[in-house]
Residue, then its C-alpha position, 0 to 999 in steps of 0.5 A: m203797738a200804737q195806742a189809738g185814741v189814747g191821750r197822755r198827760q204827765v202829772h207831778s203832784l196830787s193837785d196836778l192829777i186832780d186838775a187833770c181829772e177835772t179837765i177830762s171830766r169837763s171836756r165831755s158830758g157823761p161819767v169818767w172812770f179811773r184805774g191806777q196801775e203801779s207800772m207803766q211797763n206792764s200797763c195794758l188794760r186786760p184782766k188778770v186771767f188773760r195776762d199770761s196769754p198772748a194778746d193776739d187778734f182773737n186766735s181761737t186756740v189762744q182764746w179757748e186755752a184762756l177760757f178753759k183756765e178761767r172756767r177751771l178757776a171759777w168752778r173750783f172757787m164755787v165748789a169750795a166757797a160755801s164752807r168759807y163764806a156765809d153769803c155765797p150767791p146762788v149757783g146760777a148767779h154768774s155775775r154775782w159770783l164773778t164780783l165775789m171772785q174778783h174782790y177776793g183776788l181770783p183771776t177773772r175777766l173783770l178789770d177793776w175801775t173806780l168812780s174816784p180818781l183818788v182811789a185810783t191814784y192810791f193803787a198807782v202809788e201804794n207801794a212807792a216807799s217799798n219798791f226796790e225797783r222804782t217804776d213809773g205809774s199811771v192813772w187811766a181815765l175811761r168814758p164808760e158810755l162811749l165804750n158801751r155804745h160802741m161795743v153794743k153796736l158791734m154785738n148787734s144788740t140794743f143799749p139798755d137803760a144805763y146806770m152812770g153811763a154803764l150797764v148793770l153787772d146782772d145776768s138779766t141784761d142781754p149784752v152782759r149775759k153774753l159775757t158772764e155765761p161763757v165763764f161757767l158753761g157753754d161752748d161758744l167763745g162769743a164776741p171779743v168785746v169789752l163792756a163797762v159794768v156796775p156791780h151790785e154792792t154786795d161786799r163792803r169793798v165794792t162800796v168803799q172803793q166805789s168799784v166798777f168794772t170792765i168785763h172782757d171776753s178775749t185776751c185783746p187789751l182795751d188800750e191796744p184796739h185791734g181794728s179788725l175786731w172793734g173798728p175805729m174806737p171812739g175819740e177821747l175814750l181813754t186818757r193815761l195820766e203818767i206819774s214818774a217814779e220820783d213823784r210817786e212817794q210824795i203823791r202817796e203821802s198826800l193821799e195819806r194826809l187826806g185819809i186815803t189809805r189801805a185801812s180805809l179802802f180795805p175795811d177788814l182786820d187783816n188790812l188794818a193790821r197791815y196798815l198799822a204795822m207799816c205806820e210803825c215801821s215808818l215811825a221807827a225809820q224816822 
């Protein structure tokens, strides 16, 4: 499917990528967010909880099946979390629960982005050295304020004060609540929209990775906009920086020299051990 409003650019090195990000940021006022993906073959912009569902034009049967799966996962996580995590949010704090679920790997309707192009690039090339099947990667650039102004208008809502061009991921904000509440209760599918949201920094990973999100209310990918749902999308909304399989490893090495590693982005003992073991394997192979 043609990707309306999506710009593309090939990059071959980390300096290429930084130059491209600076060009994108200077081309229009307002913040830019970034997302790294290891494979361009499966690079559509939709959250993990919806990826097994058909990317259709808001067929109600498909959407209900996806919602029931999402709700089942969310409630099972909430019921079992308290005995495993000391700082669980209150039961009704839907947005905070979604953030916690996302950062511990549960499939949710949140899609990870970051304020840092270097962090995004890390996730696009992280496994370059260990991939048996070499694939091209990509770094997406998104203009969150353009997205939100377009989507809030479709929701017949008002655009509240924005933080870094985005809405705060908080249930007190009307447009956001319309997308968080259906995960946990109610029988309304709501509007098939996507919003750019900034989470409360309640977890170290959120802070270190400079995490922000898009929150999605349907299986429709953001980069394959359905005209009957969203109308013409704003120009310059999305740009995809493409990294060939041959360039991924040297870009990963450049990031490591700058201190962008798994140990620095995942500040816990499990990931420190994983990173040190990987370094030892690399030394042994030399």
